[in-house]
C-alpha positions, 0 to 999 in steps of 0.5 A: 532163501533156500527151502531146504529141509531142516533136521529137527530131530530123530526118533528113538526107539517105541516106548511102550505098547500103543504107538509112542515113539522117544524122540530126541529134539533139536529145537529150543526149547525141546518141545518147540518141535510141536509147532512147526506142523507135519514133520517130515520123514525121508521119502516124503511121508509126514508125522503130526504130533498129537501129544508129548511129554518131556522124559530127560533131555529126550521126548516122549511122542504119540505121532497121529498116524502110528497106531501101535508098537509094530508100527512105532518101532519101524520108525526107530532111528528115522530123521524129522524134518521141516522146510526152512520156510517153517521156521520164523524169522529170527528176533534180531539181526544178530541171530542166525540159523545155523542152517542158513551159516553153513555153506557161507563163504568165510572172506577177510575184509579184502575178500581173500577166501578162507573156504567154506563153514561147514558147521557150527559146533557148540561145545559149551563155550559158544558157537564156533564156525567151523571154516574148511579150507579148500585143501580140506584143511578145518578150522574152528573160529569163535562166531562172536563180532570180534572174529565174525564182525559181518554176517552177509546172507544175501551175498553168501558170505561171512567177514571174519577176522583171524587172529595173526597166523590163525590158517597157518599150519606149523609143525610142533616143535619136539615137545611142544605136542605132549607126546614127549615122556616127563619123568616125575622128579621126588621130592 
């Protein structure tokens, strides 16, 4: 397991005059960001959460090292990270951190490579694997047992079972891409 920094939040605007900031937390739940100890800024400086409270989909945070609004304003848009080793082990063998999946090679059961996983987005219907082929084209595959039956972290690969023709690029026939004009008929 690598100990690369894992992004856990982004500092927003200063909040009030006592050094508080708005914080977009990428942890689940949001306030779990306080469970990882000191948070690192790029450049190596660390910040320790003294207190926090929810505010909508953000947190309002007071860092021990930030004493006033001026210091808080200097932190706007800075990213916070933790070392990978600070994350707890997953609860079961079918749960994975996105950071551990990114960079893995996507292969089929014969070992044929389809590219590398570059992101694990979720647009509301569940996690997807964004697989980028060597040619640069990206494909989204559902991250389910049916489509990704084997995750081999030590081997650096995910065995995928894409539907037939999934990675084939085809040009749309006229009318298939929705760009043709259609006249609405009168009843």
